[in-house]
C-alpha positions in Angstrom: -24.3 13.8 10.1 -22.3 12.1 7.5 -22.4 8.3 7.3 -20.5 5.5 5.5 -21.9 2.1 4.8 -19.6 -0.4 6.6 -20.0 -4.1 6.6 -18.1 -4.9 9.9 -17.3 -1.7 11.8 -16.3 -3.3 15.1 -17.3 -1.7 18.5 -17.5 1.7 20.0 -17.8 3.2 23.4 -18.3 6.6 25.1 -16.2 7.5 28.2 -15.6 10.4 30.5 -12.0 11.0 31.5 -10.8 13.2 34.3 -7.4 14.8 34.1 -6.8 15.1 37.8 -5.7 18.8 37.5 -6.6 21.7 39.7 -9.2 22.5 38.8 -9.9 19.2 37.2 -11.4 18.9 33.7 -13.8 16.1 32.8 -13.4 15.2 29.1 -15.9 13.5 27.0 -14.3 10.9 24.6 -15.1 8.1 22.1 -13.2 5.1 21.2 -13.7 2.8 18.1 -12.1 -0.6 18.0 -11.7 -3.1 15.1 -13.8 -6.3 14.9 -12.6 -9.0 17.2 -11.5 -11.3 14.4 -9.3 -8.6 12.7 -5.7 -7.8 13.6 -5.2 -4.2 14.8 -2.5 -2.5 12.7 -2.4 1.0 14.2 -4.1 3.5 16.4 -5.3 7.1 15.8 -5.6 9.9 18.4 -7.9 12.5 16.9 -7.7 16.2 17.6 -10.8 18.0 16.3 -11.2 21.5 15.0 -12.6 24.8 16.2 -16.3 25.0 17.1 -16.8 21.3 16.8 -16.5 18.1 18.7 -15.3 14.4 18.4 -18.8 13.1 17.7 -18.7 14.8 14.3 -16.1 12.1 13.4 -18.2 9.0 14.3 -18.4 7.8 10.7 -14.6 8.4 10.4 -13.9 6.4 13.6 -16.1 3.5 12.4 -14.4 3.5 9.0 -10.9 3.5 10.5 -11.9 0.7 12.9 -13.2 -1.4 10.0 -9.7 -1.2 8.4 -8.0 -2.5 11.5 -7.2 0.9 13.2 -8.1 1.8 16.7 -9.6 5.3 16.7 -9.8 7.6 19.8 -11.2 11.2 19.9 -12.1 13.5 22.7 -13.9 16.8 23.1 -11.2 19.3 23.8 -11.1 21.7 26.7 -13.7 24.4 26.0 -15.5 22.5 23.3 -18.3 19.9 22.8 -19.7 18.0 25.7 -16.6 18.6 27.7 -17.7 22.2 28.0 -21.4 22.2 27.2 -22.3 19.3 29.5 -20.1 20.5 32.3 -21.0 22.4 35.5 -20.8 25.9 33.9 -21.3 25.8 30.1 -21.4 29.5 29.7 -18.1 30.0 31.4 -16.4 27.0 30.0 -17.4 27.0 26.3 -14.3 28.0 24.2 -12.5 29.0 27.4 -9.1 27.5 26.4 -5.6 28.3 25.2 -3.0 26.6 23.0 -0.8 25.8 26.0 -3.7 24.1 27.8 -4.6 22.2 24.6 -1.0 20.9 24.3 -1.2 19.8 27.9 -4.5 18.0 27.2 -3.2 16.2 24.1 -0.1 15.0 26.0 -2.3 13.7 28.8 -4.6 11.9 26.4 -1.7 10.5 24.4 -0.1 8.9 27.6 -3.5 7.7 28.7 -4.2 6.1 25.3 -0.7 4.5 25.1 -1.3 2.9 28.5 -4.7 1.6 27.4 -3.3 0.2 24.1 -0.5 -1.5 26.0 -2.9 -3.1 28.4 -5.1 -4.4 25.5 -2.5 -5.5 23.0 0.9 -5.6 24.7 3.6 -3.0 25.2 4.1 -0.9 22.1 2.5 -3.5 19.8 0.2 -0.9 18.2 1.8 2.4 16.9 -0.1 5.7 17.5 -0.7 8.3 14.8 -1.7 11.8 15.8 -4.4 13.1 13.4 -5.7 16.6 13.6 -8.3 18.6 11.6 -8.4 22.4 11.1 -7.5 23.9 14.5 -6.7 20.3 15.5 -4.4 20.0 12.5 -2.5 23.1 13.6 -2.3 21.7 17.1 -1.0 18.4 15.8 1.8 20.2 13.9 2.4 22.5 16.8 2.6 19.6 19.2 5.5 18.2 17.3 7.4 21.5 16.9 6.9 23.3 20.2 8.6 21.1 22.7 11.3 22.6 24.9 11.8 25.1 27.7 9.4 27.9 26.4 6.5 25.5 26.5 6.2 22.9 29.2 3.9 20.8 27.1 4.7 18.5 25.5 7.8 17.1 27.1 10.4 16.0 24.4 10.1 12.4 25.3 6.4 12.4 24.7 7.0 12.7 21.0 8.5 9.2 21.0 4.9 7.9 21.6 3.9 9.2 18.1 4.6 7.2 15.0 3.5 9.8 12.5 1.2 12.8 12.0 -1.7 13.6 9.6 -3.0 17.2 9.5 -6.2 17.7 7.4 -7.1 21.3 6.4 -4.8 22.6 9.2 -5.4 26.2 10.6 -2.0 27.7 9.6 -3.4 30.5 7.5 -7.0 31.5 6.9 -8.5 32.4 3.6 -9.4 35.8 5.2 -6.2 36.1 7.2 -6.2 39.2 9.5 -3.2 41.4 9.7 -0.4 39.8 11.8 -0.4 42.8 14.1 -4.0 42.2 15.1 -3.5 39.3 17.5 -0.7 41.2 19.3 -2.9 44.3 19.7 -5.8 42.2 20.9 -3.9 40.2 23.5 -4.2 42.9 26.2 -8.0 42.9 25.7 -8.1 39.1 26.3 -6.2 39.6 29.5 -8.4 42.5 30.8 -11.6 41.1 29.5 -11.2 37.3 29.5 -14.9 36.6 29.0 -15.3 39.0 26.0 -17.4 37.2 23.4 -18.2 37.5 19.7 -20.1 35.7 17.0 -17.6 33.7 14.9 -18.2 34.2 11.2 -18.4 30.4 10.5 -20.8 29.5 7.7 -22.0 25.9 7.5 -22.2 26.1 3.7 -18.4 26.6 3.6 -17.4 23.5 5.5 -18.6 20.9 3.0 -20.4 20.5 -0.3 -22.8 18.1 1.3 -26.1 19.9 2.1 -27.0 17.4 4.8 -23.7 18.0 6.6 -24.3 21.8 6.4 -27.7 21.4 8.0 -26.5 19.1 10.7 -23.8 21.6 11.6 -26.4 24.4 11.6 -28.6 22.5 14.1 -25.8 21.1 16.3 -25.9 22.7 19.7 -22.3 21.7 20.3 -21.2 23.8 17.3 -22.1 27.1 18.9 -20.5 30.1 17.2 -20.9 32.4 20.3 -17.3 32.1 21.4 -14.8 33.7 23.7 -12.6 36.0 21.7 -9.5 34.7 23.5 -10.0 31.3 21.9 -8.9 32.4 18.5 -5.6 33.9 19.7 -3.8 30.5 19.9 -4.7 29.3 16.4 -4.1 32.7 14.8 -0.6 33.2 16.3 0.3 29.6 16.5 -0.3 28.9 12.8 1.9 31.7 11.7 4.6 30.7 14.3 4.7 27.2 12.9 5.2 28.6 9.4 7.9 31.2 10.3 10.0 29.4 12.8 8.6 26.4 14.7 8.7 24.1 11.7 12.5 23.9 12.3 12.0 21.9 15.4 10.1 19.0 13.6 11.7 15.7 14.5 13.2 14.6 11.1 12.3 10.9 11.6 8.6 11.5 12.2 6.5 11.1 9.0 3.9 13.8 8.2 1.1 14.0 5.7 -0.7 17.3 5.3 -3.9 17.2 3.2 -6.1 20.1 2.2 -9.3 20.6 0.1 -8.1 22.9 -2.7 -11.5 24.7 -2.7 -11.4 25.3 1.1 -13.2 28.5 2.0 -12.0 28.6 5.6 -8.3 27.6 6.0 -5.8 28.4 3.2 -4.2 25.4 1.3 -1.2 27.7 0.7 -0.3 27.4 4.4 -0.2 23.6 4.2 1.9 23.6 1.1 4.3 26.1 2.7 4.7 23.9 5.7 5.6 20.8 3.7 8.0 22.8 1.6 9.9 24.1 4.6 9.8 21.2 7.1 12.9 18.9 7.1 11.1 15.6 7.7 12.6 12.7 5.8 9.1 11.4 5.0 6.7 14.2 4.2 3.9 14.7 1.8 1.3 17.3 0.8 -1.9 16.0 -0.8 -4.4 18.4 -2.3 -8.0 17.5 -3.1 -9.4 19.6 -6.1 -13.0 20.8 -5.6 -13.1 19.6 -1.9 -14.1 22.0 0.8 -12.8 22.4 4.3 -14.0 19.0 5.7 -12.7 16.5 3.3 -14.0 13.7 5.5 -17.5 15.1 5.2 -17.7 15.6 1.4 -20.6 14.1 -0.5 -21.0 10.4 -1.5 -17.8 8.5 -2.2 -15.6 11.6 -2.1 -15.1 11.3 1.6 -14.4 7.6 1.3 -11.7 8.2 -1.3 -10.2 10.8 1.1 -10.3 8.5 4.1 -8.9 5.6 2.2 -5.9 7.8 1.2 -5.2 8.7 4.8 -5.6 5.1 6.0 -3.4 3.8 3.2 -0.7 6.3 4.2 -0.8 5.0 7.8 -0.8 1.3 6.9 2.2 1.8 4.5 4.2 3.0 7.5 2.9 0.3 9.9 4.1 -3.3 10.5 2.0 -5.7 8.4 1.3 -8.3 11.0 -0.9 -6.2 13.4 -1.8 -7.2 16.9 -4.6 -9.0 18.7 -5.9 -8.4 22.2 -3.7 -10.3 24.8 -5.3 -13.0 26.8 -7.7 -11.6 29.4 -7.6 -8.2 27.7 -11.4 -8.3 27.2 -11.5 -7.3 30.9 -8.8 -4.6 30.7 -9.5 -1.9 33.2 -9.3 1.7 32.2 -6.5 3.9 33.6 -7.4 5.5 36.8 -8.3 8.7 35.0 -11.3 7.1 33.4 -14.2 7.6 35.8 -17.3 6.4 33.8 -18.4 4.6 30.7 -21.7 5.4 29.0 -21.7 2.4 26.7 -19.7 -0.3 25.1 -21.6 -2.0 22.3 -21.5 -3.3 18.7 -22.0 -0.4 16.4 -24.5 -0.5 13.6 -26.8 -3.4 14.2 -27.8 -5.4 11.2 -30.1 -3.2 9.2 -31.8 -5.9 7.3 -31.3 -9.7 7.6 -30.5 -11.6 4.4 -33.4 -13.3 2.8 -31.9 -16.7 3.3 -33.6 -19.9 4.3 -32.2 -23.4 4.6 -33.0 -26.1 2.1 -33.0 -29.8 2.8 -29.2 -30.0 2.2 -28.4 -27.2 4.5 -27.6 -24.8 1.7 -28.8 -21.3 1.9 -31.5 -20.1 -0.6 -32.5 -16.8 -2.0 -30.7 -13.5 -2.8 -28.2 -11.8 -0.6 -30.6 -9.0 0.1 -29.1 -8.0 3.5 -25.5 -7.9 2.3 -25.3 -4.2 1.3 -25.0 -1.8 3.0 -25.9 -3.4 6.3 -23.4 -4.4 9.0 -23.2 -7.8 10.6 -21.3 -9.4 13.3 -18.2 -11.4 12.6 -18.3 -15.1 12.1 -15.5 -15.5 14.6 -13.2 -17.6 12.4 -9.5 -16.9 12.1 -8.4 -15.0 9.0 -5.4 -17.3 8.4 -6.3 -19.3 5.2 -9.8 -18.3 5.8 -10.1 -17.0 2.3 -8.5 -15.4 -0.7 -9.2 -13.5 -3.8 -8.2 -15.4 -6.9 -7.5 -14.1 -10.4 -6.1 -15.7 -13.6 -3.2 -14.3 -15.5 -2.2 -16.0 -18.7 -0.7 -13.2 -20.8 1.8 -10.5 -20.1 -0.4 -7.8 -21.7 -2.8 -8.0 -18.7 -0.1 -7.1 -16.2 -1.2 -3.4 -16.1 -4.7 -4.6 -15.1 -3.3 -6.7 -12.3 -1.2 -3.8 -11.0 -4.2 -1.6 -10.6 -6.4 -4.5 -9.2 -3.8 -5.4 -6.6 -3.2 -1.8 -5.6 -6.9 -1.0 -5.1 -7.8 -4.3 -3.5 -4.9 -4.8 -1.1 -3.5 -1.4 -0.4 -6.0 1.4 -1.3 -8.9 -0.5 0.4 -7.0 -2.8 2.7 -8.5 -6.2 2.2 -7.3 -8.5 5.0 -7.2 -11.5 2.5 -4.5 -12.3 0.0 -4.7 -12.1 -3.7 -3.7 -15.4 -5.3 -2.7 -15.1 -9.0 -3.2 -18.3 -10.9 -0.8 -18.5 -13.8 -0.2 -20.9 -16.7 2.9 -21.7 -18.8 1.9 -19.0 -21.3 2.9 -16.3 -18.7 6.5 -15.2 -18.7 8.9 -15.6 -15.8 9.4 -11.8 -15.7 5.6 -11.4 -15.2 5.7 -13.8 -12.3 8.4 -11.6 -10.7 6.0 -8.7 -11.0 3.2 -10.6 -9.3 5.5 -11.3 -6.3 6.7 -7.7 -6.1 3.1 -6.6 -6.0 2.6 -8.7 -2.8 0.5 -11.4 -4.4 0.8 -15.2 -4.2 1.7 -17.1 -7.4 -0.1 -20.4 -8.1 0.8 -22.5 -11.2 -2.3 -24.2 -12.7 -3.0 -26.4 -15.7 -5.2 -25.0 -18.5 -8.8 -26.2 -18.6 -10.0 -27.0 -22.1 -13.3 -28.4 -23.4 -13.4 -31.8 -25.1 -14.9 -30.3 -28.3 -14.1 -27.2 -30.2 -16.6 -24.4 -29.6 -19.2 -23.8 -32.2 -20.7 -20.6 -30.8 -18.2 -18.8 -28.6 -18.6 -15.0 -28.7 -14.9 -14.3 -28.8 -11.9 -16.6 -29.4 -10.1 -15.2 -26.4 -12.8 -16.6 -24.1 -11.2 -20.0 -24.5 -8.7 -19.2 -21.8 -11.5 -18.2 -19.4 -12.2 -21.9 -18.7 -9.0 -22.0 -16.6 -10.5 -19.5 -14.2 -12.4 -22.5 -12.8 -9.1 -23.8 -11.3 -10.1 -21.5 -8.4 -12.2 -24.5 -7.2 -8.9 -26.3 -6.5 -7.8 -23.8 -3.9 -9.3 -25.9 -1.1 -6.7 -24.8 1.5 -9.0 -21.8 1.7 -12.5 -22.0 3.2 -13.8 -19.4 0.7 -12.5 -18.0 -2.5 -13.7 -15.0 -4.5 -12.8 -15.4 -8.2 -12.1 -11.9 -9.6 -10.9 -10.8 -13.0 -7.8 -8.8 -13.5 -9.6 -6.1 -15.5 -11.2 -4.7 -12.4 -10.7 -1.7 -10.1 -11.8 -1.8 -6.5 -13.4 1.4 -5.1 -14.4 0.1 -1.7 -13.4 -2.7 0.6 -15.4 -5.9 -0.2 -14.4 -8.2 2.6 -18.0 -8.6 3.5 -18.3 -11.1 0.6 -16.1 -13.3 2.8 -17.1 -12.4 6.3 -20.8 -11.7 6.0 -22.3 -13.5 3.0 -24.2 -16.7 3.9 -23.4 -19.3 1.3 -24.0 -23.1 1.2 -21.2 -25.4 0.2 -23.0 -26.2 -3.1 -23.7 -22.5 -3.9 -22.0 -19.6 -5.7 -22.8 -15.9 -5.5 -22.3 -13.6 -8.5 -23.8 -10.6 -10.2 -26.2 -10.9 -13.2 -25.0 -10.7 -16.8 -26.1 -7.6 -18.5 -28.0 -8.8 -21.6 -28.8 -5.5 -23.2 -26.0 -5.7 -25.8 -25.9 -1.9 -26.3 -23.1 -2.2 -28.9 -25.1 -4.7 -30.9 -22.3 -7.3 -31.0 -23.3 -9.8 -33.7 -22.0 -12.9 -31.9 -24.1 -12.3 -28.8 -27.4 -14.2 -28.5 -30.6 -12.9 -30.2 -32.5 -12.7 -26.9 -29.9 -10.4 -25.4 -32.1 -7.3 -25.4 -32.9 -4.8 -22.6 -36.4 -6.3 -22.0 -34.7 -9.6 -21.0 -32.0 -8.1 -18.8 -32.2 -8.8 -15.1 -30.9 -5.3 -14.4 -33.8 -3.6 -16.2 -36.4 -3.9 -13.4 -33.9 -2.6 -10.8 -34.1 0.9 -9.2 -31.9 2.8 -6.8 -31.7 2.4 -3.8 -33.6 -0.9 -3.5 -31.1 -2.5 -5.9 -28.4 -2.1 -3.3 -29.9 -4.8 -1.2 -32.5 -6.6 -3.4 -31.3 -8.0 -6.7 -34.0 -9.0 -9.1 -35.7 -12.2 -7.9 -35.5 -15.2 -10.2 -38.9 -16.9 -10.5 -40.4 -19.7 -12.7 -41.7 -17.0 -15.0 -38.4 -15.1 -15.4 -36.8 -15.0 -18.9 -34.0 -17.6 -19.3 -31.5 -14.7 -19.4 -32.3 -13.8 -15.7 -30.4 -17.0 -14.8 -27.2 -15.9 -16.5 -24.3 -14.5 -14.4 -21.2 -12.6 -15.2 -18.2 -14.5 -14.0 -16.0 -11.5 -13.4 -16.6 -11.9 -9.7 -17.9 -15.2 -8.2 -17.9 -16.2 -4.6 -17.3 -20.0 -4.2 -16.6 -22.7 -1.7 -13.5 -24.5 -3.2 -13.5 -28.3 -3.5 -11.2 -30.7 -5.4 -14.2 -33.0 -5.8 -16.3 -30.3 -7.4 -13.3 -29.4 -9.7 -12.9 -33.0 -10.9 -16.6 -33.3 -11.6 -16.6 -30.0 -13.5 -13.6 -31.0 -15.7 -15.3 -34.3 -16.5 -18.4 -32.5 -17.7 -16.5 -29.9 -19.6 -14.7 -32.5 -21.5 -17.6 -34.9 -22.2 -20.9 -32.9 -22.4 -21.8 -31.9 -26.0 -23.6 -28.8 -25.1 -20.4 -27.2 -23.7 -19.4 -26.5 -27.3 -22.5 -24.4 -27.8 -21.7 -22.0 -24.9 -21.3 -18.3 -26.0 -19.5 -17.3 -22.8 -17.7 -20.5 -21.7 -17.1 -20.4 -18.0 -20.0 -18.2 -17.0 -22.6 -20.2 -19.1 -21.2 -23.4 -17.6 -21.4 -22.0 -14.0 -25.0 -20.8 -14.7 -26.0 -24.4 -15.7 -24.0 -26.1 -13.0 -25.5 -24.0 -10.2 -28.9 -23.4 -11.7 -31.8 -22.9 -9.3 -31.0 -22.7 -5.6 -27.3 -23.0 -6.2 -27.1 -19.4 -7.6 -27.3 -16.5 -5.2 -27.5 -13.2 -7.1 -25.3 -10.4 -5.7 -26.1 -6.6 -5.9 -24.7 -5.0 -9.0 -22.2 -2.9 -7.1 -19.8 -5.9 -6.6 -19.3 -6.4 -10.3 -20.3 -3.1 -11.9 -20.1 -3.9 -15.6 -19.1 -0.6 -17.2 -21.8 -0.6 -19.9 -24.5 -0.7 -17.2 -23.7 2.9 -16.3 -25.3 3.9 -19.6 -27.8 1.0 -20.0 -29.3 1.3 -16.5 -29.1 4.8 -15.1 -32.1 4.1 -12.8 -29.9 1.6 -11.0 -26.3 2.9 -11.3 -24.7 5.4 -8.9 -21.0 6.1 -9.2 -20.6 6.5 -5.4 -22.1 3.0 -4.8 -19.6 1.1 -6.9 -17.5 -1.3 -4.9 -15.8 -2.9 -7.9 -15.9 -1.8 -11.6 -15.4 -4.4 -14.3 -13.8 -3.2 -17.5 -15.4 -5.6 -19.9 -14.9 -5.0 -23.7 -12.0 -2.6 -24.4 -9.5 -2.1 -21.5 -8.4 1.3 -20.2 -4.7 0.5 -20.5 -5.1 -0.5 -24.2 -7.5 2.3 -25.2 -5.4 5.4 -24.1 -6.3 7.9 -21.4 -9.5 10.0 -21.8 -9.0 13.7 -22.4 -10.8 16.2 -20.1 -14.4 16.6 -21.2 -14.0 13.6 -23.5 -17.3 12.3 -25.0 -15.7 8.9 -26.0 -17.8 6.0 -24.8 -16.8 4.9 -21.3 -14.4 7.9 -20.8 -15.7 8.7 -17.3 -15.1 5.2 -15.9 -11.9 4.7 -17.8 -10.7 7.8 -16.2 -11.0 6.1 -12.8 -8.5 3.5 -13.9 -6.1 6.1 -15.2 -6.4 8.2 -12.0 -5.2 5.3 -10.0 -2.4 4.5 -12.5 -1.1 8.1 -12.4 -1.1 8.1 -8.6 0.9 4.9 -8.3 3.2 5.5 -11.3 5.8 7.5 -9.4 6.3 4.7 -6.8 5.7 1.8 -9.3 2.9 0.5 -7.0 5.6 -0.5 -4.5 7.6 -2.6 -7.0 11.4 -2.5 -6.3 12.5 -3.2 -9.9 12.3 -0.3 -12.3 13.2 -2.6 -15.3 10.3 -4.9 -14.5 8.0 -2.0 -14.3 9.1 -0.6 -17.7 9.1 -4.0 -19.4 5.8 -5.4 -18.1 3.7 -2.4 -17.2 4.8 0.6 -19.2 5.3 -1.4 -22.4 1.8 -2.8 -22.2 0.0 0.5 -21.7 -1.1 2.8 -24.5 -0.1 6.1 -22.8 -1.6 8.5 -25.2 -5.0 10.2 -25.6 -8.0 8.1 -26.3 -9.6 9.5 -29.5 -12.3 6.9 -30.2 
């Protein structure tokens, strides 16, 4: 079964819910809740697909919960444990109809609304209906089939739904049978209701991930021996949605339809047709090139990118503040329909504890070996002013970098902590307006300059890097993560704040890569691969165990890259640092000003090495292939030439760094139509477009 490494996934529980009908159906269900210290922004009711069950979405539920979204799924009537673990599995498996499924969704929706209201307060958390494959068709059908011909759902039930996401919906099949066939077959279903056949579902068609294929093949709850009647609803319902039912869509309800463009089961053309026809004021079709049927089960980081897109779509349509459990809600009783609970426990116990011990000053020692990809329990502190990300912006030509950084950090990957942008007098007022429109905080700071002119600095532009140290002044925050504006976030990194043990006189950062592959003449002579701390590292051990620094290590092992540094801010520390920067003669000899200074200041137990994935220096992809994996990158650092000043890589480009620069351009192209949420088109054109080389990269 697919998995996603999640630092703080929250809690999950298994429950059985009885609908009280005649005959009564006992549904198996799962619920995933956000961590206790994280506001809940939204809730999802999942409707799974044909010949599957809600447990195939465990990794999806955990991931949604880690982003502040309640996630609830149930095994539908005729499927999964609801049928297979019931009193008569042979009779009940796939014994269902669309009308019954609409009824069940309505029942679960009302049940879920009641539970959310008890936990968070009435209507504090909006519900989104999310359906996959057959469930995607049901979700769209649920919104378009209210009225007298169908008793379920009642029109007022749709008021409980804030929006809908349908992934790979069964509207048309790749091998669509003639439309006359379901009508001809219906009498046979009536006369022979228990007529079975072997559904032609091939595991190798659901996902490109071989492990997912094998899990599906071995899953007893994904039995392809089905009642023929069970396909009648999806076959006729999908076509009905496309030919007439779409007209009944409530215009005010947002809808996102996504589809793997390489889907071998359901046809993306049906999804595109629906979005073209439906009259919703907020509608979107999102295709995923090369993805198969189950986008949420694609290999490596592909599924994470897909899930992040869906989560971002939800959060953009949801109030920012979120909700917390009301007082006493920890003992909320389930609605009367809930008759049993199998478990309620923290998901994903800590896989490996950090190699941290206490020194005499109470500061933690060692490397953050348990940080990734293990999960850990919350520290229980409130998020308000708990922490921030802090970056420095001194020149207008770095605004494109900030746009992509803020987009990927705050919106694409939903950090719950603000981005503070430190600015100096050299930044224009118009650029400051951009910062505010991007949803960041502006902080005016004074430049930090050494007392003596540098004699060895690798690049003149590094002089401004000293001012990054002003992040130590941000002591209204308990923790600050210094981060450069030439970065792109590929996964949420809040664990650097929530989970990383760090003493008050320590910093955490990634190593400097001292390979110098481009043979830059101003770099130190001992910057060679043999002296690089990344050279001994191998995947997957490097994800949790950075190279240990010992007394026998080369001096270069003690060097860090200051693109991302986790600190405990302190005005006292800042004052002491400035005093040394302005008076210590050796400061003039630093090649890389701020990071050489930090390496000296925190030498020894004060420096905690982070895994490479948090500050993935782009040259290390080529220098250290034994360590690097694209899908593991949390944050890529575009040192040296910048994507926005180099031009966009052409397809199949062999230009150095083309592949990783393409990541940046993909994000920029995605947010370009909406200006990353900026309201001012003139600001966008003046500060973003004008500072981007929007032409092919040739060298």
